[in-house]
LOKOL-130021 format. One line per field, with one value per residue (C-alpha): z, y, x; residue number from 1; residue in one letter. Coordinates in steps of 0.2 Angstrom, whole numbers, plus 5000, padded with zeros to 4 digits. Layout:
<atoms>
zz	[Z  ...]
yy	[Y  ...]
xx	[X  ...]
seq	[NUM  ...]
type	[A  ...]
</atoms>
This chain:
<atoms>
zz	[5601  5589  5586  5594  5582  5587  5574  5569  5559  5545  5539  5521  5528  5535  5523  5526  5544  5557  5568  5585  5576  5568  5586  5591  5576  5580  5598  5592  5579  5591  5585  5597  5589  5575  5562  5559  5544  5551  5535  5518  5504  5490  5479  5492  5504  5522  5525  5544  5550  5567  5569  5578  5584  5603  5607  5594  5600  5618  5612  5602  5616  5629  5618  5614  5633  5638  5625  5627  5610  5606  5590  5579  5566  5558  5539  5529  5526  5508  5504  5490  5482  5492  5508  5523  5538  5550  5543  5549  5567  5573  5565  5575  5591  5587  5584  5601  5610  5603  5608  5591  5589  5570  5556  5538  5525  5506  5494  5478  5478  5465  5473  5486  5494  5497  5502  5514  5522  5525  5531  5543  5550  5552  5560  5573  5578  5578  5588  5602  5604  5603  5585  5571  5553  5541  5523  5512  5494  5480  5462  5456  5469  5468  5481  5471  5477  5494  5488  5485  5502  5510  5502  5507  5525  5527  5519  5534  5546  5559  5569  5570  5551  5543  5530  5530  5521  5511  5503  5489  5485  5486  5473  5461  5462  5457  5474  5484  5499  5494  5493  5510  5517  5512  5521  5535  5549  5541  5541  5555  5552  5539  5530  5526  5512  5497  5478  5461  5454  5438  5441  5433  5417  5422  5437  5437  5439  5453  5463  5461  5467  5482  5488  5485  5477  5489  5495  5512  5516  5509  5496  5482  5474  5483  5492  5509  5518  5511  5516  5534  5535  5532  5545  5564  5572  5582  5569  5570  5557  5550  5542  5526  5516  5507  5493  5481  5485  5503  5498  5506  5522  5538  5544  5558  5546  5535  5551  5556  5539  5538  5555  5553  5537  5544  5559  5547  5537  5552  5558  5542  5543]
yy	[4974  4966  4948  4947  4960  4977  4990  5005  5020  5021  5038  5037  5033  5051  5058  5077  5076  5085  5072  5077  5077  5060  5053  5061  5053  5036  5037  5044  5029  5016  5011  5004  5014  5026  5026  5043  5049  5054  5055  5057  5044  5047  5061  5068  5082  5081  5090  5091  5088  5080  5076  5090  5099  5095  5104  5095  5078  5082  5087  5071  5060  5069  5067  5049  5045  5054  5045  5028  5027  5018  5020  5005  5011  5026  5030  5028  5026  5024  5014  5023  5021  5038  5033  5043  5033  5046  5058  5045  5045  5059  5049  5033  5044  5051  5034  5029  5044  5038  5020  5014  4996  4997  5008  5005  5005  5003  5000  5010  5003  4989  4984  4971  4971  4990  4990  4976  4985  5000  4990  4982  4998  5006  4990  4990  5008  5004  4988  4999  5007  4991  4995  4983  4987  4982  4981  4987  4980  4989  4984  5000  4999  4989  4978  4974  4958  4949  4937  4953  4959  4942  4942  4959  4956  4940  4948  4958  4944  4955  4948  4964  4965  4958  4962  4974  4965  4976  4967  4979  4978  4959  4958  4971  4963  4946  4938  4930  4920  4905  4917  4923  4905  4902  4917  4920  4920  4935  4946  4958  4966  4969  4984  4979  4985  4978  4982  4976  4960  4970  4981  4998  4996  5005  5010  5028  5020  5008  5022  5033  5018  5014  5032  5036  5022  5008  4999  4994  4976  4964  4976  4972  4956  4951  4935  4943  4928  4916  4929  4930  4911  4911  4924  4923  4925  4940  4950  4968  4977  4994  5000  5008  5013  5030  5032  5047  5045  5050  5067  5075  5066  5073  5064  5056  5050  5042  5034  5027  5021  5011  5003  4999  4990  4981  4975  4969  4959  4951  4946  4937  4926]
xx	[5981  5968  5968  5985  5992  5998  5991  6001  5996  6008  6014  6007  5989  5989  6002  6005  5999  6010  6018  6009  5993  5998  6000  5983  5974  5982  5975  5958  5956  5961  5979  5992  6006  6012  6025  6034  6044  6061  6071  6064  6064  6076  6070  6057  6057  6051  6035  6038  6056  6058  6076  6085  6070  6071  6055  6045  6052  6047  6030  6028  6034  6023  6008  6011  6014  5998  5987  5995  6002  6019  6030  6033  6044  6054  6055  6066  6085  6091  6107  6116  6134  6138  6129  6137  6132  6138  6124  6111  6117  6105  6090  6095  6096  6079  6071  6079  6071  6054  6058  6055  6060  6062  6069  6065  6079  6078  6093  6097  6115  6117  6134  6129  6146  6146  6127  6131  6145  6135  6120  6131  6138  6121  6114  6128  6124  6105  6108  6117  6100  6089  6083  6082  6084  6070  6073  6059  6060  6051  6051  6059  6074  6090  6082  6067  6060  6058  6073  6084  6079  6083  6100  6104  6098  6109  6125  6131  6128  6119  6105  6095  6092  6077  6063  6049  6035  6023  6009  6008  6026  6026  6013  6020  6037  6030  6030  6016  6013  6024  6039  6035  6033  6051  6058  6045  6059  6066  6050  6050  6033  6020  6013  5995  5984  5975  5976  5968  5975  5981  5995  6001  6011  6027  6037  6029  6012  6018  6026  6010  6000  6011  6010  5992  5981  5981  5965  5958  5962  5949  5943  5955  5961  5977  5979  5980  5971  5984  5998  5992  5992  6011  6015  6016  5999  6005  6015  6014  6004  6007  5991  5996  5981  5983  5970  5967  5948  5951  5957  5941  5943  5951  5967  5958  5944  5958  5966  5949  5945  5961  5959  5941  5945  5960  5950  5936  5949  5956  5939  5936  5951]
seq	[1  2  3  4  5  6  7  8  9  10  11  12  13  14  15  16  17  18  19  20  21  22  23  24  25  26  27  28  29  30  31  32  33  34  35  36  37  38  39  40  41  42  43  44  45  46  47  48  49  50  51  52  53  54  55  56  57  58  59  60  61  62  63  64  65  66  67  68  69  70  71  72  73  74  75  76  77  78  79  80  81  82  83  84  85  86  87  88  89  90  91  92  93  94  95  96  97  98  99  100  101  102  103  104  105  106  107  108  109  110  111  112  113  114  115  116  117  118  119  120  121  122  123  124  125  126  127  128  129  130  131  132  133  134  135  136  137  138  139  140  141  142  143  144  145  146  147  148  149  150  151  152  153  154  155  156  157  158  159  160  161  162  163  164  165  166  167  168  169  170  171  172  173  174  175  176  177  178  179  180  181  182  183  184  185  186  187  188  189  190  191  192  193  194  195  196  197  198  199  200  201  202  203  204  205  206  207  208  209  210  211  212  213  214  215  216  217  218  219  220  221  222  223  224  225  226  227  228  229  230  231  232  233  234  235  236  237  238  239  240  241  242  243  244  245  246  247  248  249  250  251  252  253  254  255  256  257  258  259  260  261  262  263  264  265  266  267  268  269]
type	[X  X  X  X  X  X  X  X  X  X  X  X  X  X  X  X  X  X  X  X  X  X  X  X  X  X  X  X  X  X  X  X  X  X  X  X  X  X  X  X  X  X  X  X  X  X  X  X  X  X  X  X  X  X  X  X  X  X  X  X  X  X  X  X  X  X  X  X  X  X  X  X  X  X  X  X  X  X  X  X  X  X  X  X  X  X  X  X  X  X  X  X  X  X  X  X  X  X  X  X  X  X  X  X  X  X  X  X  X  X  X  X  X  X  X  X  X  X  X  X  X  X  X  X  X  X  X  X  X  X  X  X  X  X  X  X  X  X  X  X  X  X  X  X  X  X  X  X  X  X  X  X  X  X  X  X  X  X  X  X  X  X  X  X  X  X  X  X  X  X  X  X  X  X  X  X  X  X  X  X  X  X  X  X  X  X  X  X  X  X  X  X  X  X  X  X  X  X  X  X  X  X  X  X  X  X  X  X  X  X  X  X  X  X  X  X  X  X  X  X  X  X  X  X  X  X  X  X  X  X  X  X  X  X  X  X  X  X  X  X  X  X  X  X  X  X  X  X  X  X  X  X  X  X  X  X  X  X  X  X  X  X  X  X  X  X  X  X  X]
</atoms>
């Protein structure tokens, strides 16, 4: 814990890191938890598959237990018109094995009714394992804004569905602290980074920025101080700070850079 916040090492901060090493990096850098990619985002491949590999799951769990690292979240379901919820059951079961309280989900389904139905079904299954579903909005997805995410979260009427608030995606989708103030009760946790005030000119640029050109909190131009003032003082923080300038750093150095900058930022509030 730091300033009441549990700090978790996000997948993208050490993107490409094997999961056991990810856990070790989290411990070495002083994080409380780690987030693992259990299912690939739409259009991407998993570098290190975990689901279905019983030996690897045991090794990850044992390593985490030995080092005192928990798991905050798993990435990332994508709601589509042809979503097959049954195919996600092993992912939920794996998240449950790790004791993850949260699973991320995005939406590429423009049909709110259909997306809501599928969201409700996966939320019911997740709820049986004590897992909440957190909707991550992105400007290039069907759920593009925090308002879209809130509408989708409310639609199925499940108590274990809320919003994953990513500071970068909030900025790039036209939102800000005022929008969060109106929906703060729906926010389950925060992905924290910084960025320049000016944003890329198109979705390709925004995607590239999100996946590999974020900044350390406090080193960019976003309204992060105002944002934190609108959120609970103990909100869990996933440190998501991948940057192309870190290419020469080791995974543990990337993890340390992210948590050091986050702590400095929290100290400045």
